[in-house]
DRENLONU-929688 format. One record per residue: residue number from 1; z negated, x, y negated of N, C-alpha, C, O in turn; residue in three letters. Coordinates in Angstrom, 1 decimal. Each point is the difference from the previous one (the first is absolute). Layout:
# residues N
<pos->NUM; nz->Z; nx->X; ny->Y; caz->Z; cax->X; cay->Y; cz->Z; cx->X; cy->Y; oz->Z; ox->X; oy->Y; code->ALA> .
...
//
This chain:
# residues 108
<pos->1; nz->-67.3; nx->181.8; ny->-4.5; caz->-0.6; cax->1.3; cay->-0.6; cz->0.4; cx->-0.3; cy->-1.6; oz->1.1; ox->-0.2; oy->-0.4; code->UNK> .
<pos->2; nz->-2.2; nx->0.2; ny->-0.2; caz->-0.1; cax->0.1; cay->-1.1; cz->-0.1; cx->1.4; cy->-0.8; oz->-0.2; ox->0.8; oy->1.0; code->UNK> .
<pos->3; nz->0.2; nx->-0.1; ny->-1.9; caz->0.3; cax->1.5; cay->-0.3; cz->0.0; cx->-0.3; cy->-1.9; oz->0.3; ox->-1.0; oy->-0.7; code->UNK> .
<pos->4; nz->-0.6; nx->2.4; ny->0.5; caz->0.1; cax->0.2; cay->-1.5; cz->1.6; cx->0.9; cy->0.0; oz->0.6; ox->0.6; oy->0.9; code->UNK> .
<pos->5; nz->-0.1; nx->-1.0; ny->-2.2; caz->1.1; cax->0.5; cay->0.0; cz->0.0; cx->1.5; cy->-0.3; oz->-0.8; ox->0.5; oy->-0.8; code->UNK> .
<pos->6; nz->1.9; nx->0.1; ny->1.4; caz->-0.6; cax->1.2; cay->-0.1; cz->0.9; cx->0.4; cy->-1.4; oz->0.9; ox->-0.6; oy->-0.4; code->UNK> .
<pos->7; nz->-1.7; nx->2.2; ny->-0.3; caz->0.8; cax->0.0; cay->-1.3; cz->1.8; cx->0.3; cy->0.2; oz->0.8; ox->0.6; oy->0.7; code->UNK> .
<pos->8; nz->-0.7; nx->-1.4; ny->-1.9; caz->1.4; cax->0.5; cay->-0.4; cz->0.3; cx->1.3; cy->0.0; oz->-0.7; ox->0.8; oy->-0.5; code->UNK> .
<pos->9; nz->2.1; nx->-0.4; ny->1.4; caz->0.1; cax->1.3; cay->0.0; cz->0.5; cx->0.6; cy->-1.6; oz->0.4; ox->-0.7; oy->-0.9; code->UNK> .
<pos->10; nz->-0.4; nx->1.8; ny->0.8; caz->0.1; cax->0.6; cay->-1.3; cz->1.1; cx->-0.1; cy->-0.6; oz->1.0; ox->0.6; oy->0.3; code->UNK> .
<pos->11; nz->-1.1; nx->-1.5; ny->-1.8; caz->1.2; cax->-0.1; cay->-0.9; cz->0.4; cx->-1.3; cy->0.6; oz->0.9; ox->-0.4; oy->-0.6; code->UNK> .
<pos->12; nz->-1.3; nx->-0.5; ny->1.5; caz->0.1; cax->-1.3; cay->0.6; cz->-0.8; cx->-0.9; cy->-0.9; oz->-1.2; ox->0.3; oy->0.0; code->UNK> .
<pos->13; nz->1.6; nx->-1.6; ny->-0.7; caz->-0.4; cax->-1.1; cay->-0.4; cz->-0.2; cx->-1.2; cy->0.8; oz->-0.8; ox->-0.9; oy->-0.2; code->UNK> .
<pos->14; nz->1.6; nx->1.0; ny->1.5; caz->0.2; cax->-1.0; cay->0.6; cz->-0.7; cx->-0.1; cy->1.4; oz->-0.1; ox->1.0; oy->0.7; code->UNK> .
<pos->15; nz->-0.2; nx->-2.1; ny->-0.3; caz->-0.6; cax->0.2; cay->1.5; cz->0.4; cx->-1.2; cy->0.4; oz->0.1; ox->-1.0; oy->-0.8; code->UNK> .
<pos->16; nz->0.2; nx->0.8; ny->2.3; caz->0.4; cax->-1.4; cay->0.9; cz->-1.5; cx->-0.5; cy->0.5; oz->-1.0; ox->0.8; oy->0.2; code->UNK> .
<pos->17; nz->0.9; nx->-1.9; ny->-0.2; caz->-1.1; cax->-0.6; cay->0.8; cz->0.9; cx->-0.8; cy->0.9; oz->1.0; ox->-0.7; oy->-0.3; code->UNK> .
<pos->18; nz->-1.5; nx->0.8; ny->1.5; caz->0.4; cax->-1.3; cay->1.3; cz->-1.4; cx->-0.7; cy->0.3; oz->-1.1; ox->0.6; oy->-0.2; code->UNK> .
<pos->19; nz->1.4; nx->-1.8; ny->0.6; caz->-1.5; cax->-0.8; cay->0.1; cz->0.3; cx->-1.3; cy->1.2; oz->0.9; ox->-0.7; oy->-0.3; code->UNK> .
<pos->20; nz->-1.3; nx->0.5; ny->1.2; caz->-0.4; cax->-1.0; cay->0.5; cz->-0.9; cx->-0.9; cy->0.0; oz->-1.0; ox->0.5; oy->0.5; code->UNK> .
<pos->21; nz->0.8; nx->-1.8; ny->-0.9; caz->-1.1; cax->-0.9; cay->-0.4; cz->0.0; cx->-1.1; cy->1.2; oz->0.8; ox->-0.7; oy->0.5; code->UNK> .
<pos->22; nz->-2.2; nx->1.0; ny->-0.2; caz->-0.2; cax->-1.2; cay->1.2; cz->-1.3; cx->-1.0; cy->-0.3; oz->-1.0; ox->0.4; oy->-0.6; code->UNK> .
<pos->23; nz->1.2; nx->-1.4; ny->0.9; caz->-0.7; cax->-1.1; cay->-0.2; cz->0.9; cx->-1.4; cy->-0.3; oz->1.1; ox->-0.2; oy->0.5; code->UNK> .
<pos->24; nz->-1.6; nx->-0.7; ny->-1.3; caz->0.6; cax->-1.2; cay->-0.3; cz->0.9; cx->0.4; cy->-1.1; oz->-0.3; ox->-0.3; oy->-1.2; code->UNK> .
<pos->25; nz->1.4; nx->1.1; ny->1.4; caz->0.9; cax->0.4; cay->-1.1; cz->1.6; cx->-0.7; cy->0.0; oz->0.9; ox->0.3; oy->-0.8; code->UNK> .
<pos->26; nz->-0.9; nx->-1.2; ny->1.7; caz->1.2; cax->-0.5; cay->0.0; cz->0.0; cx->-1.3; cy->-0.2; oz->-1.0; ox->-0.6; oy->0.6; code->UNK> .
<pos->27; nz->2.0; nx->-0.3; ny->-1.4; caz->0.0; cax->-1.6; cay->-0.7; cz->-0.9; cx->-0.4; cy->-0.9; oz->-0.2; ox->-1.1; oy->-0.3; code->UNK> .
<pos->28; nz->-0.5; nx->2.4; ny->-0.2; caz->-0.9; cax->0.0; cay->-1.0; cz->0.4; cx->0.6; cy->-1.6; oz->-0.8; ox->0.0; oy->-1.0; code->UNK> .
<pos->29; nz->1.9; nx->0.4; ny->0.9; caz->0.7; cax->0.7; cay->-1.3; cz->-0.1; cx->1.2; cy->-0.2; oz->0.2; ox->0.5; oy->-1.1; code->UNK> .
<pos->30; nz->-0.5; nx->0.4; ny->2.5; caz->-0.3; cax->1.1; cay->-0.1; cz->0.9; cx->1.0; cy->-0.9; oz->-0.2; ox->0.7; oy->-1.0; code->UNK> .
<pos->31; nz->1.4; nx->-1.0; ny->1.9; caz->1.2; cax->1.0; cay->-0.1; cz->0.5; cx->-0.1; cy->-1.3; oz->0.3; ox->1.1; oy->-0.6; code->UNK> .
<pos->32; nz->-0.1; nx->-2.4; ny->-0.2; caz->-0.1; cax->-0.7; cay->-1.1; cz->-0.7; cx->0.6; cy->-1.4; oz->0.5; ox->0.3; oy->-1.0; code->UNK> .
<pos->33; nz->-1.8; nx->-0.3; ny->1.5; caz->-0.8; cax->0.4; cay->-0.8; cz->-0.5; cx->2.2; cy->-0.2; oz->-0.5; ox->0.6; oy->-0.9; code->UNK> .
<pos->34; nz->1.0; nx->-0.4; ny->1.9; caz->0.3; cax->1.3; cay->0.2; cz->1.1; cx->0.6; cy->-0.8; oz->-0.1; ox->1.0; oy->-0.8; code->UNK> .
<pos->35; nz->1.2; nx->-1.6; ny->0.9; caz->1.0; cax->0.2; cay->-0.8; cz->0.0; cx->-0.2; cy->-1.6; oz->0.6; ox->0.6; oy->-0.8; code->UNK> .
<pos->36; nz->-1.5; nx->-1.6; ny->0.7; caz->-0.3; cax->0.0; cay->-1.3; cz->-1.3; cx->1.0; cy->-0.6; oz->-0.1; ox->0.1; oy->-1.2; code->UNK> .
<pos->37; nz->-0.4; nx->0.5; ny->1.8; caz->-1.1; cax->0.9; cay->-0.5; cz->0.8; cx->1.4; cy->0.0; oz->-0.1; ox->0.9; oy->-0.8; code->UNK> .
<pos->38; nz->1.0; nx->-1.0; ny->2.1; caz->0.8; cax->1.7; cay->-0.3; cz->0.8; cx->0.1; cy->-0.9; oz->0.0; ox->1.1; oy->-0.6; code->UNK> .
<pos->39; nz->0.8; nx->-2.2; ny->0.1; caz->1.1; cax->0.1; cay->-1.3; cz->-0.8; cx->0.1; cy->-1.4; oz->0.3; ox->0.6; oy->-1.1; code->UNK> .
<pos->40; nz->-1.7; nx->-1.5; ny->1.4; caz->-0.8; cax->0.4; cay->-1.4; cz->-0.2; cx->1.3; cy->0.0; oz->0.4; ox->0.7; oy->-1.0; code->UNK> .
<pos->41; nz->-0.9; nx->-0.2; ny->2.0; caz->0.0; cax->1.5; cay->-0.1; cz->0.8; cx->1.0; cy->0.0; oz->-0.3; ox->1.2; oy->0.1; code->UNK> .
<pos->42; nz->1.7; nx->-1.7; ny->-0.2; caz->1.0; cax->1.0; cay->-0.1; cz->0.5; cx->0.7; cy->1.5; oz->0.9; ox->0.8; oy->0.1; code->UNK> .
<pos->43; nz->-1.5; nx->-1.3; ny->0.9; caz->0.1; cax->0.7; cay->1.2; cz->1.6; cx->-0.2; cy->0.8; oz->0.6; ox->-1.0; oy->-0.1; code->UNK> .
<pos->44; nz->-0.2; nx->1.9; ny->0.7; caz->1.1; cax->-0.5; cay->0.8; cz->0.0; cx->0.1; cy->1.6; oz->-0.2; ox->1.0; oy->0.6; code->UNK> .
<pos->45; nz->0.4; nx->-2.1; ny->-0.1; caz->-0.1; cax->-0.2; cay->1.3; cz->0.6; cx->-1.4; cy->0.6; oz->1.1; ox->-0.5; oy->-0.4; code->UNK> .
<pos->46; nz->-2.1; nx->0.1; ny->1.4; caz->0.3; cax->-1.1; cay->0.9; cz->-1.2; cx->-0.6; cy->0.7; oz->-1.0; ox->0.7; oy->0.3; code->UNK> .
<pos->47; nz->1.1; nx->-1.8; ny->-0.1; caz->-1.2; cax->-1.0; cay->0.8; cz->0.8; cx->-0.8; cy->0.7; oz->1.0; ox->-0.5; oy->-0.5; code->UNK> .
<pos->48; nz->-1.5; nx->0.4; ny->2.1; caz->0.5; cax->-0.9; cay->1.0; cz->-1.0; cx->-0.3; cy->1.1; oz->-0.7; ox->0.9; oy->0.5; code->UNK> .
<pos->49; nz->0.8; nx->-2.3; ny->-0.1; caz->-0.8; cax->-0.6; cay->1.1; cz->0.6; cx->1.1; cy->1.2; oz->1.0; ox->0.7; oy->0.0; code->UNK> .
<pos->50; nz->-2.2; nx->-1.0; ny->1.1; caz->0.5; cax->0.7; cay->1.4; cz->-0.2; cx->-1.0; cy->0.7; oz->-0.8; ox->-0.8; oy->-0.2; code->UNK> .
<pos->51; nz->1.8; nx->0.7; ny->1.5; caz->-0.4; cax->-1.0; cay->0.9; cz->-1.2; cx->-0.2; cy->1.0; oz->-0.1; ox->-0.8; oy->0.9; code->UNK> .
<pos->52; nz->-1.2; nx->1.9; ny->-1.4; caz->-1.2; cax->-0.2; cay->0.7; cz->-1.0; cx->-0.7; cy->-1.0; oz->-1.2; ox->0.0; oy->0.2; code->UNK> .
<pos->53; nz->1.7; nx->-0.5; ny->-1.3; caz->-1.2; cax->-0.5; cay->-1.3; cz->-0.1; cx->1.1; cy->-0.9; oz->-0.8; ox->-0.2; oy->-0.9; code->UNK> .
<pos->54; nz->1.4; nx->1.1; ny->0.9; caz->-0.6; cax->1.1; cay->-1.0; cz->1.2; cx->-0.1; cy->-1.1; oz->1.1; ox->-0.4; oy->0.0; code->UNK> .
<pos->55; nz->-1.7; nx->1.0; ny->-1.0; caz->1.1; cax->0.7; cay->-1.1; cz->0.1; cx->1.4; cy->0.0; oz->-1.0; ox->0.8; oy->0.0; code->UNK> .
<pos->56; nz->2.2; nx->-0.6; ny->-0.2; caz->0.3; cax->1.5; cay->-0.3; cz->0.1; cx->0.1; cy->-1.6; oz->0.2; ox->-0.9; oy->-0.7; code->UNK> .
<pos->57; nz->-0.4; nx->2.3; ny->0.2; caz->0.4; cax->0.2; cay->-1.2; cz->0.3; cx->1.8; cy->-0.1; oz->-0.8; ox->0.8; oy->0.5; code->UNK> .
<pos->58; nz->2.0; nx->-0.5; ny->-1.3; caz->0.1; cax->1.2; cay->-0.3; cz->0.3; cx->0.2; cy->-1.5; oz->1.1; ox->-0.4; oy->-0.5; code->UNK> .
<pos->59; nz->-1.9; nx->1.1; ny->-0.3; caz->0.0; cax->0.1; cay->-1.5; cz->0.0; cx->1.3; cy->-0.4; oz->-0.7; ox->0.8; oy->0.7; code->UNK> .
<pos->60; nz->1.3; nx->-0.2; ny->-1.8; caz->0.4; cax->1.4; cay->-0.6; cz->-0.4; cx->-0.3; cy->-1.2; oz->0.2; ox->-1.1; oy->-0.5; code->UNK> .
<pos->61; nz->-1.0; nx->2.1; ny->-0.3; caz->-0.3; cax->0.1; cay->-1.0; cz->-1.3; cx->1.1; cy->-0.4; oz->-0.5; ox->0.5; oy->1.0; code->UNK> .
<pos->62; nz->0.1; nx->-0.1; ny->-2.2; caz->-1.0; cax->0.8; cay->-0.1; cz->-1.2; cx->-0.4; cy->0.8; oz->0.0; ox->-1.2; oy->0.3; code->UNK> .
<pos->63; nz->-0.9; nx->2.0; ny->0.0; caz->-0.9; cax->0.0; cay->1.1; cz->-1.2; cx->-1.2; cy->-0.6; oz->-0.4; ox->-1.1; oy->0.6; code->UNK> .
<pos->64; nz->0.1; nx->1.6; ny->-1.9; caz->-1.1; cax->-1.2; cay->-0.6; cz->0.7; cx->-1.4; cy->-0.1; oz->-0.8; ox->-1.0; oy->-0.1; code->UNK> .
<pos->65; nz->1.8; nx->0.7; ny->0.0; caz->0.7; cax->-1.5; cay->-0.1; cz->-0.3; cx->-0.6; cy->1.6; oz->-0.6; ox->-1.0; oy->0.4; code->UNK> .
<pos->66; nz->1.2; nx->2.0; ny->0.3; caz->0.0; cax->-0.6; cay->1.6; cz->-1.7; cx->-0.3; cy->0.2; oz->-0.4; ox->-1.1; oy->0.4; code->UNK> .
<pos->67; nz->-0.3; nx->2.1; ny->-0.6; caz->-1.5; cax->-0.7; cay->-0.1; cz->-0.2; cx->-1.1; cy->-0.6; oz->-0.6; ox->-0.8; oy->0.6; code->UNK> .
<pos->68; nz->1.0; nx->0.5; ny->-1.7; caz->-0.2; cax->-1.4; cay->-0.1; cz->0.6; cx->-1.1; cy->0.6; oz->-0.5; ox->-1.1; oy->0.0; code->UNK> .
<pos->69; nz->1.8; nx->1.3; ny->0.7; caz->0.7; cax->-0.9; cay->1.2; cz->-1.2; cx->-0.2; cy->1.1; oz->-0.5; ox->-1.1; oy->0.3; code->UNK> .
<pos->70; nz->0.3; nx->2.5; ny->0.3; caz->-0.8; cax->-0.1; cay->1.1; cz->-1.3; cx->-0.7; cy->-0.5; oz->-0.5; ox->-0.6; oy->1.0; code->UNK> .
<pos->71; nz->-0.2; nx->0.5; ny->-2.0; caz->-1.1; cax->-0.8; cay->-0.1; cz->0.3; cx->-1.4; cy->-0.1; oz->-0.7; ox->-0.7; oy->0.6; code->UNK> .
<pos->72; nz->1.8; nx->0.3; ny->-1.3; caz->0.3; cax->-1.5; cay->0.6; cz->0.1; cx->-0.4; cy->1.1; oz->-0.7; ox->-0.9; oy->0.4; code->UNK> .
<pos->73; nz->1.7; nx->1.7; ny->0.5; caz->0.3; cax->0.0; cay->1.4; cz->-0.9; cx->-0.5; cy->0.8; oz->0.3; ox->-0.7; oy->1.0; code->UNK> .
<pos->74; nz->-1.8; nx->1.3; ny->-1.5; caz->-1.4; cax->-0.3; cay->1.0; cz->-0.5; cx->-1.2; cy->-0.8; oz->-1.2; ox->-0.3; oy->0.1; code->UNK> .
<pos->75; nz->2.0; nx->-0.5; ny->-0.9; caz->-0.6; cax->-0.9; cay->-0.3; cz->0.7; cx->-1.1; cy->0.4; oz->-0.4; ox->-1.0; oy->0.5; code->UNK> .
<pos->76; nz->1.7; nx->1.2; ny->-0.9; caz->1.3; cax->-0.9; cay->0.1; cz->-0.3; cx->-1.4; cy->-0.7; oz->-1.0; ox->-0.1; oy->-0.6; code->UNK> .
<pos->77; nz->1.9; nx->-1.0; ny->0.5; caz->-0.2; cax->-1.2; cay->-0.8; cz->-0.8; cx->-0.8; cy->0.3; oz->-0.5; ox->0.1; oy->1.1; code->UNK> .
<pos->78; nz->0.1; nx->-1.3; ny->-2.0; caz->-1.1; cax->-0.7; cay->0.5; cz->-0.2; cx->-0.7; cy->1.2; oz->-1.2; ox->-0.3; oy->0.4; code->UNK> .
<pos->79; nz->2.2; nx->-0.1; ny->0.2; caz->0.3; cax->-0.6; cay->1.2; cz->-0.1; cx->0.9; cy->1.4; oz->-0.5; ox->-0.4; oy->1.0; code->UNK> .
<pos->80; nz->0.9; nx->1.7; ny->-1.2; caz->-0.2; cax->0.6; cay->1.0; cz->-1.6; cx->0.7; cy->0.2; oz->-1.1; ox->0.0; oy->-0.6; code->UNK> .
<pos->81; nz->1.6; nx->0.6; ny->1.7; caz->-1.3; cax->0.7; cay->0.4; cz->0.2; cx->1.5; cy->0.8; oz->0.7; ox->0.1; oy->1.0; code->UNK> .
<pos->82; nz->-1.2; nx->0.9; ny->-1.6; caz->0.8; cax->1.0; cay->0.5; cz->-1.2; cx->0.7; cy->1.1; oz->-1.2; ox->0.1; oy->-0.3; code->UNK> .
<pos->83; nz->1.5; nx->0.3; ny->1.3; caz->-0.9; cax->0.4; cay->0.9; cz->0.0; cx->1.7; cy->0.0; oz->-1.1; ox->0.6; oy->0.2; code->UNK> .
<pos->84; nz->2.1; nx->-0.1; ny->-0.4; caz->0.3; cax->1.3; cay->0.2; cz->1.6; cx->0.3; cy->-0.7; oz->1.0; ox->-0.7; oy->0.1; code->UNK> .
<pos->85; nz->-1.4; nx->2.1; ny->-0.8; caz->1.5; cax->0.5; cay->-0.5; cz->-0.1; cx->1.8; cy->0.9; oz->-0.9; ox->0.8; oy->0.2; code->UNK> .
<pos->86; nz->1.9; nx->-0.9; ny->0.2; caz->0.6; cax->1.3; cay->0.9; cz->1.0; cx->0.9; cy->-1.2; oz->1.1; ox->-0.4; oy->-0.5; code->UNK> .
<pos->87; nz->-1.8; nx->1.5; ny->0.2; caz->0.7; cax->0.8; cay->-0.8; cz->0.3; cx->1.2; cy->0.2; oz->-0.8; ox->0.8; oy->0.5; code->UNK> .
<pos->88; nz->2.3; nx->-0.8; ny->-0.9; caz->0.3; cax->1.7; cay->0.5; cz->1.0; cx->0.4; cy->-1.4; oz->0.7; ox->-0.9; oy->-0.6; code->UNK> .
<pos->89; nz->-0.7; nx->2.1; ny->0.1; caz->0.5; cax->0.3; cay->-1.1; cz->1.5; cx->1.1; cy->0.5; oz->-0.1; ox->1.2; oy->-0.2; code->UNK> .
<pos->90; nz->1.3; nx->-1.6; ny->0.7; caz->0.9; cax->0.8; cay->0.6; cz->0.4; cx->0.8; cy->-1.6; oz->-0.4; ox->-0.3; oy->-1.2; code->UNK> .
<pos->91; nz->1.3; nx->1.2; ny->1.7; caz->0.6; cax->0.7; cay->-1.0; cz->1.2; cx->-0.9; cy->-0.6; oz->0.5; ox->-0.8; oy->0.8; code->UNK> .
<pos->92; nz->-0.1; nx->0.9; ny->-2.1; caz->1.1; cax->-0.8; cay->-0.7; cz->1.1; cx->0.7; cy->-0.1; oz->0.4; ox->0.2; oy->-1.2; code->UNK> .
<pos->93; nz->0.2; nx->0.1; ny->2.1; caz->1.0; cax->0.7; cay->0.4; cz->1.5; cx->-0.9; cy->-0.1; oz->0.0; ox->-1.2; oy->-0.1; code->UNK> .
<pos->94; nz->0.9; nx->1.8; ny->0.1; caz->1.1; cax->-0.9; cay->-0.2; cz->0.3; cx->-0.9; cy->-1.4; oz->-0.5; ox->0.2; oy->-1.1; code->UNK> .
<pos->95; nz->1.4; nx->-1.0; ny->1.6; caz->-0.1; cax->-1.1; cay->-0.9; cz->-1.2; cx->-1.0; cy->-0.8; oz->-0.8; ox->-0.7; oy->0.6; code->UNK> .
<pos->96; nz->0.8; nx->0.8; ny->-1.9; caz->-1.0; cax->-0.8; cay->-0.4; cz->0.2; cx->-1.3; cy->0.7; oz->1.0; ox->-0.4; oy->0.5; code->UNK> .
<pos->97; nz->-2.5; nx->-0.2; ny->-0.6; caz->-0.4; cax->-1.5; cay->0.5; cz->0.9; cx->-0.9; cy->-1.2; oz->0.3; ox->0.5; oy->-1.0; code->UNK> .
<pos->98; nz->0.0; nx->-2.0; ny->1.4; caz->0.3; cax->-0.6; cay->-0.7; cz->-0.4; cx->-0.6; cy->-1.3; oz->-1.2; ox->-0.4; oy->0.1; code->UNK> .
<pos->99; nz->1.8; nx->0.1; ny->-1.2; caz->-0.6; cax->-0.3; cay->-1.3; cz->0.9; cx->-1.1; cy->-0.3; oz->1.2; ox->0.2; oy->0.3; code->UNK> .
<pos->100; nz->-1.5; nx->-1.1; ny->-0.8; caz->-1.7; cax->-0.4; cay->-0.1; cz->-0.6; cx->-0.3; cy->1.6; oz->0.8; ox->-0.3; oy->0.9; code->UNK> .
<pos->101; nz->-1.9; nx->0.5; ny->-0.7; caz->-0.7; cax->-0.2; cay->1.0; cz->0.4; cx->-1.6; cy->0.8; oz->-0.1; ox->-1.2; oy->-0.5; code->UNK> .
<pos->102; nz->0.6; nx->1.5; ny->1.7; caz->0.4; cax->-1.4; cay->0.4; cz->-0.5; cx->-0.7; cy->1.5; oz->-0.4; ox->0.8; oy->0.9; code->UNK> .
<pos->103; nz->0.5; nx->-1.9; ny->-0.7; caz->-0.5; cax->-0.5; cay->1.0; cz->1.3; cx->-0.1; cy->0.8; oz->1.1; ox->-0.5; oy->-0.2; code->UNK> .
<pos->104; nz->-1.7; nx->1.3; ny->1.7; caz->1.1; cax->-0.1; cay->0.9; cz->0.0; cx->-0.9; cy->1.3; oz->-1.0; ox->0.0; oy->0.7; code->UNK> .
<pos->105; nz->1.9; nx->-0.6; ny->-0.5; caz->0.3; cax->-1.2; cay->1.0; cz->0.2; cx->0.5; cy->1.2; oz->0.1; ox->-0.9; oy->0.8; code->UNK> .
<pos->106; nz->-0.1; nx->2.4; ny->0.0; caz->0.4; cax->0.4; cay->0.8; cz->-1.0; cx->0.5; cy->1.2; oz->0.2; ox->0.5; oy->1.1; code->UNK> .
<pos->107; nz->-1.5; nx->-1.0; ny->-1.7; caz->-0.7; cax->0.4; cay->0.8; cz->-0.4; cx->-0.6; cy->1.5; oz->-0.6; ox->0.6; oy->0.9; code->UNK> .
<pos->108; nz->1.2; nx->-1.8; ny->-0.9; caz->0.1; cax->-1.0; cay->1.3; cz->0.8; cx->-1.2; cy->-0.1; oz->0.1; ox->-0.8; oy->0.9; code->UNK> .
//
């Protein structure tokens, strides 16, 4: 399910993006490329492989910058082939996400 981000809460300049990317996205440098893009954009968060062949990502930052990351996720790096990106926008509650953006190896 891909949805547009909800408007940020009053006085909030930070949103959280959760995405699961399907297609040929493992073994093609997707996680490392996503990390580079997210770090270049100044986002906090993480990316990891899932056992079913998808890639999961959570990022936190300004809505306009998250939109840029989401646009990149829909294409991926040159060797990948993205079939779909399932997106949701959870509340940015609790502790902030990791900074700098990390590749997690705990997905499977």
